[in-house]
N, C-alpha and C positions, 0 to 999 in steps of 0.2 A: 033706418039705422038709428039707435036712440043714442043721445050724446049728452053726457052726464058730467059735471065739475066734482071732483073731490080731492081733498086735501091728504097730506099724510095722515096715516093712521085712521082714514075712514074707507067704507068698503061699499060695496052694491052684493045684493043677493040674486042670484039667478036662480028660480023656482026655488025650493024649500033646502037643497042639497050644496049648492054650490055659491061658495062668497069669494069675491075677488075683492082684496085689499090693496090699498096704495101703500107701501112700505116706507118709500122715500120718492123725494124729486130732487133731483141735482142737475141743474140746468137745462138740456133738454132730453134727459136721461129720466124714465120713471121706473122704479122697481115695484114689482106687484106681486102680492102671493094670492094664491088660489087654494081654497080649500074645498075639496069634493071628493064623493065617495070613489072608492079604488076603482070600481067599475067603468066610471066616467074617465074616458081617455081625455089627455090634456096635451096638447103640443103646440108649439111655436108654429105659425102658419107655414113659415119653409121647410120645415120638417114633415110636416102634414100633406104638404103637396109633395114632396119628395116620396113618403109611404105609398100613395095613391098611383104615382106615375111609377113605382115599381109593381103595384099590385097591377095596374093595368098592363103594363109590359108583360107580367108572368101570365096573364089572361089571354093576350096575345099570342104569346108564346105555347101556350096548352092549346089553345084553338087551332094553331098551327101543325101540332102535333097531330091532334084529332083528326085534321083534314088530311093531313099525309098519310095517316093510318088508313082511313076508308078509302082515299085513291089507292093506296098498294092492296088493299084488300078488293077493290073492283077490278084492278087490272090483274088480280090471281085468278078470278073467276071464268 
């Protein structure tokens, strides 16, 4: 992990297209702004993890449905 120190109104670049700016620091809260191309998804970590948890559940549900259908086909033979 790269650790950088930035002050308000300073920023960092990630690659050529993503800029992360420190907008303000108040106590232990830091407001950041992120400029990225529209096709680059940007999420808070807890939202990102929830999305992937739901995707994983959906994949498991689909696998179960396929397995059930295959089992039913096998029983019908």
